[in-house]
C-alpha positions as a printed Julia matrix, in Angstrom:
341×3 Matrix{Float64}:
  24.52  -14.09    2.31
  22.57  -10.98    3.34
  18.8   -11.37    3.11
  16.6    -8.32    3.74
  12.96   -9.25    4.52
  12.15   -6.05    6.42
   9.93   -4.8     3.58
   9.22   -5.07   -0.11
  10.55   -1.52   -0.43
  14.17   -2.76   -0.24
  14.29   -4.03   -3.85
  16.77   -2.67   -6.41
  15.89   -2.02  -10.07
  16.81   -4.97  -12.32
  19.2    -4.54  -15.21
  16.22   -4.59  -17.59
  14.38   -1.93  -15.61
  17.5     0.25  -15.49
  17.86   -0.12  -19.22
  14.27    1.08  -19.73
  14.99    4.04  -17.48
  18.23    5.01  -19.2
  16.53    4.93  -22.61
  13.45    6.96  -21.61
  12.47   10.01  -23.58
  12.09   12.87  -21.13
  11.03   16.49  -20.89
   9.98   18.88  -18.11
   7.04   17.37  -16.32
   6.29   20.58  -14.44
   5.15   21.9   -17.83
   3.56   18.46  -18.55
   6.12   18.07  -21.33
   7.65   14.75  -20.27
   6.38   12.2   -22.83
   7.14    9.16  -20.67
   5.37   10.55  -17.63
   2.38   11.49  -19.79
   2.33    7.96  -21.26
   2.7     6.36  -17.8
  -0.24    8.39  -16.38
  -2.37    7.47  -19.37
  -1.54    3.8   -19.06
  -2.41    3.64  -15.38
  -5.6     5.66  -15.82
  -6.7     3.36  -18.65
  -5.85    0.28  -16.62
  -8.28    1.38  -13.89
 -10.83    2.89  -16.25
 -10.47    6.32  -14.64
 -10.29    9.71  -16.31
  -7.0    10.97  -14.95
  -3.77   10.08  -13.18
  -0.9    11.99  -11.57
   2.59   10.74  -10.83
   3.92   11.31   -7.29
   7.32   10.67   -5.71
   5.75    8.88   -2.73
   2.57    7.08   -1.7
   2.27    9.23    1.4
   2.17   12.39   -0.73
  -0.41   10.8    -3.03
  -2.57    9.82   -0.03
  -2.22   13.26    1.56
  -3.22   14.92   -1.69
  -6.25   12.69   -1.93
  -7.24   13.66    1.63
  -6.89   17.35    0.79
  -8.97   17.19   -2.42
 -11.69   15.13   -0.69
 -12.12   17.1     2.52
 -12.24   20.49    4.19
 -10.62   21.5     7.51
 -12.67   20.18   10.41
 -14.0    17.21    8.46
 -13.69   13.59    9.56
 -12.25   10.51    7.85
 -13.76    7.1     8.7
 -11.2     4.29    8.48
  -9.8     1.3    10.33
  -7.64    1.97   13.41
  -4.62    0.35   11.69
  -4.84    2.29    8.45
  -1.64    3.77    6.99
  -3.0     7.28    6.59
  -3.63    7.42   10.32
  -0.65    5.51   11.74
   2.23    6.01    9.38
   1.97    9.39    7.65
   3.35   11.57   10.47
   0.02   13.17   11.32
  -0.15   14.65    7.84
  -3.91   14.52    7.64
  -4.25   16.85   10.63
  -1.33   19.08    9.65
  -1.98   19.37    5.89
  -5.78   19.15    5.79
  -6.98   19.91    9.32
  -9.06   16.72    9.52
  -9.51   14.07   12.22
 -10.35   10.39   12.2
 -13.14    8.11   13.38
 -11.15    4.91   13.86
 -13.07    1.69   13.46
 -12.16   -1.59   15.14
 -11.94   -3.76   12.04
 -10.61   -7.27   11.53
  -6.94   -7.29   10.42
  -7.38   -3.78    9.05
 -10.54   -4.63    7.16
 -13.79   -2.79    7.83
 -17.35   -3.48    6.71
 -20.19   -1.42    5.29
 -22.17   -1.84    8.51
 -19.24   -0.49   10.56
 -18.91    2.51    8.2
 -22.65    3.2     8.45
 -22.52    3.18   12.26
 -19.46    5.46   12.23
 -21.11    8.33   10.31
 -21.9    11.42   12.35
 -25.3    13.02   12.01
 -24.62   15.91    9.58
 -27.17   18.05   11.41
 -25.44   17.61   14.76
 -22.99   20.48   14.37
 -21.14   19.7    17.59
 -19.49   16.72   15.92
 -17.1    16.74   12.96
 -18.71   16.3     9.53
 -18.05   12.8     8.24
 -16.65   13.38    4.75
 -14.46   10.53    3.54
 -14.03    6.78    3.94
 -10.43    5.53    3.72
  -9.72    1.94    2.7
  -6.29    0.25    2.68
  -5.92   -2.81    0.44
  -3.9    -4.85    1.16
  -3.66   -3.97    4.81
  -0.1    -3.45    6.0
  -0.45   -3.93    9.72
  -3.2    -6.5     9.05
  -0.64   -8.78    7.42
  -1.45   -8.25    3.77
  -5.17   -9.01    4.17
  -7.35   -8.35    1.08
 -10.88   -7.02    0.73
 -13.58   -8.9    -1.11
 -14.91   -6.74   -3.94
 -18.48   -7.36   -2.72
 -17.78   -5.68    0.63
 -16.14   -2.71   -1.09
 -19.28   -2.38   -3.23
 -21.44   -2.33   -0.1
 -19.25    0.36    1.43
 -19.53    2.34   -1.8
 -23.32    2.3    -1.46
 -23.08    3.65    2.07
 -20.8     6.43    0.74
 -23.29    7.32   -2.03
 -26.21    7.4     0.36
 -24.36    9.61    2.81
 -22.45   11.9     0.44
 -19.02   10.56    1.48
 -15.89   10.55   -0.63
 -14.29    7.11   -1.06
 -10.48    6.79   -1.15
  -8.34    3.68   -1.62
  -4.81    3.54   -0.36
  -3.66    0.83   -2.78
   0.0     0.76   -1.87
  -0.11   -3.03   -2.25
  -3.21   -3.24   -4.41
  -1.23   -5.14   -7.05
  -0.82   -7.97   -4.52
  -4.55   -8.02   -3.82
  -5.39   -8.06   -7.55
  -3.21  -11.08   -8.1
  -4.22  -12.92   -4.93
  -7.98  -12.42   -5.41
  -7.89  -12.55   -9.21
  -9.55   -9.14   -9.44
  -9.27   -6.5   -12.16
  -8.17   -2.84  -11.69
 -11.34   -1.58  -13.37
 -13.4    -3.12  -10.57
 -11.72   -0.68   -8.22
 -11.77    2.23  -10.65
 -15.56    1.87  -10.81
 -15.89    2.24   -7.02
 -13.48    4.82   -5.69
 -13.31    8.59   -6.06
  -9.54    8.53   -5.57
  -7.01    5.67   -5.66
  -3.31    5.74   -4.89
  -1.17    2.89   -6.2
   2.53    2.35   -5.34
   5.25    1.14   -7.71
   8.16    0.97   -5.25
   6.92   -2.04   -3.25
   5.9    -5.29   -4.96
   6.54   -3.97   -8.43
  10.19   -3.24   -7.73
  10.56    0.39   -8.86
  13.01    2.68   -7.07
  10.38    5.38   -6.49
   6.9     6.49   -7.29
   3.13    6.29   -6.78
   0.2     7.35   -8.93
  -3.04    9.05   -7.85
  -6.14    8.26   -9.91
  -9.38   10.22  -10.07
 -11.61   12.11  -12.48
 -10.08   14.93  -14.54
 -11.4    17.77  -12.35
  -9.95   16.16   -9.21
  -6.59   15.52  -10.87
  -6.43   19.16  -11.95
  -6.9    20.15   -8.29
  -4.4    17.5    -7.21
  -1.78   18.99   -9.56
  -1.89   22.25   -7.57
  -1.71   20.43   -4.25
   1.24   18.32   -5.44
   3.03   21.6    -6.2
   2.07   22.97   -2.82
   3.53   19.86   -1.14
   6.77   20.21   -3.11
   6.13   17.12   -5.21
   6.72   18.49   -8.7
   9.52   16.78  -10.57
  11.28   17.7   -13.79
  12.71   14.95  -16.01
  10.77   12.33  -14.07
  10.26   10.21  -17.19
  13.33    8.25  -16.09
  11.26    7.14  -13.07
   8.02    6.72  -14.97
   9.82    4.39  -17.39
  10.49    2.09  -14.44
   6.77    2.08  -13.72
   5.84    1.19  -17.31
   8.4    -1.64  -17.23
   7.0    -2.89  -13.91
   3.44   -2.99  -15.2
   4.55   -5.01  -18.23
   6.81   -7.45  -16.38
   6.35   -7.52  -12.57
   2.65   -7.91  -11.78
   1.95  -11.58  -12.48
   5.16  -12.66  -10.77
   3.73  -11.44   -7.42
   2.32  -14.96   -7.15
   5.86  -16.11   -6.42
   6.12  -13.74   -3.46
   2.78  -14.97   -2.13
   3.87  -18.59   -2.43
   7.11  -18.01   -0.55
   5.27  -16.09    2.19
   2.84  -18.96    2.67
   5.68  -21.46    2.8
   7.39  -19.37    5.49
   4.14  -19.23    7.42
   3.7   -22.97    7.24
   7.16  -23.58    8.57
   6.85  -21.0    11.37
   3.6   -22.62   12.51
   5.6   -25.84   13.15
   8.36  -24.09   15.18
   8.15  -24.72   18.93
   9.23  -21.12   19.71
   6.39  -19.56   17.71
   3.11  -18.87   19.46
   0.97  -17.83   16.48
   1.19  -17.11   12.76
  -1.5   -14.82   11.42
  -3.38  -15.73    8.21
  -1.28  -15.16    5.06
  -2.96  -13.99    1.86
  -0.21  -12.11    0.06
   3.45  -11.33    0.71
   3.38  -10.31    4.41
   3.97  -12.78    7.23
   3.19  -11.62   10.77
   3.94  -13.97   13.66
   4.45  -13.86   17.4
   7.06  -15.75   19.41
   6.26  -17.27   22.82
   5.9   -14.71   25.65
   9.18  -15.9    27.13
  11.05  -14.94   23.95
  11.54  -11.26   23.13
  11.1    -9.83   19.69
  14.63   -8.42   19.72
  16.11  -11.81   20.59
  14.51  -13.37   17.5
  15.63  -10.47   15.37
  19.19  -10.68   16.67
  19.49  -14.47   16.19
  18.3   -14.13   12.59
  20.6   -11.2    12.01
  23.53  -13.35   13.04
  22.53  -15.62   10.18
  22.37  -12.71    7.72
  18.55  -12.45    7.77
  16.84   -9.12    8.55
  13.19   -8.93    9.64
  11.23   -6.25   11.52
   9.26   -5.81   14.74
   5.74   -4.41   14.76
   5.5    -3.99   18.56
   3.24   -5.83   21.0
   4.99   -9.14   20.39
   4.58   -9.19   16.62
   7.32   -9.75   14.03
   7.04   -9.21   10.28
   8.6   -10.81    7.22
   7.91   -9.42    3.76
   8.78  -11.34    0.6
   9.67   -9.46   -2.58
  11.18   -9.35   -6.05
  14.8    -9.63   -4.86
  14.14  -12.55   -2.5
  15.32  -15.4    -4.71
  14.67  -19.12   -4.32
  18.21  -19.81   -3.04
  17.61  -17.24   -0.33
  14.23  -18.7     0.45
  15.67  -22.19    0.92
  18.32  -20.77    3.26
  15.74  -18.86    5.32
  13.49  -21.89    5.68
  16.42  -23.96    6.92
  17.59  -21.2     9.3
  14.1   -20.78   10.81
  13.69  -24.55   11.25
  17.01  -24.78   13.15
  16.55  -21.68   15.31
  16.72  -22.48   19.01
  16.08  -20.52   22.21
C-alpha cells in the first residue's frame, strides 16, 4: 500500500469529477466564450459576495497577479515571515512587481492588527518604501494549518482603511478554515480587496485557482494574467472540476481535519517525538527528538509505504486529504505507533 501524505495536492480526480469534466460545455476562454468557465467564475464570485472572479491555472499566478494590481514598483508588502507569497513563490513579487516585504514575526504564521500598524512606514519618510499592501495567508501552510479569527481580520481591515493599504488574502486552504471555524465566504469577501482561492488542494481538483475582486480590478487582472502567460482556451473542462468540488467536496474537509487530529494525538504519545504543534485543520507538523534525524524518520516510513515531507529545522509535515482513506489511516496509525529508533 502506497500512502502519500506529502501534501493535499497529490489527489487525483474522482470518477464523478472526471465525468463532470468530460461532459463540460466549452468554448474559447481567451475570448470569454467558455460557458463553464463563465459559470464557475460567477458561482465563486457570488459565493464570496464579490463583483468579479478570474480563473487561473495556479495559486501562485493568482497571488502574483493580486500583488501586481495592488502595488507599484518600489512599494512594500506587510505580511508574516512565513507567508507563501514571500517564501514559496520564487521571488515573484520582486521580479514581477518590483516590491519588497516587511516581514512580521507572527505566531504560527498569524499576524495581528497591532503588528500591522507598527509595521507601516511613514508615507512622508521618502527614504523608506511606501507600505501599500497587507498580505494574509489563511490557513497558514508553514504554521501548520492555523486559522485566523474573523474578528482579528476585521481589526486588520480597519488598519488598512485608516492607512490606505490594499488587503489581500492568499486563501489557498481557505476552504479548510471555513469548515474548521464555521465561517462563511461572504465574511471574507466583505473584508478583502483581493482573494485567491485554490481548488487543487483540499477540494481535489487537478488544477486551478480563482482570484476575486471588484470588476475594475478583475479587468486589470485579465491583462496581467495574459502577460504572465496564464490564458487558457477550452478551460471549461477544468472549471467543471471546480464546480463539482464546490458542490461535493467542501463539507467533507471535516474528515481530513479529524484524521489529522487523530494522527497528532498518536504522535504526541510516541517516545521518539519531541513535540506536535497545534492542529486545527489538515496539516500535522511535528518534531522528532534531537537525536533522530528528519531523514531517518522519512526513510523508515517510506519503507512502510508512507511518504511525508520535511520542513527543515527539525520539523516534519503530514497532510491529510481526499484520497487518504480510512483503511490507509488505520494503517498509518499502526505504523507510527510501532516505529522504533
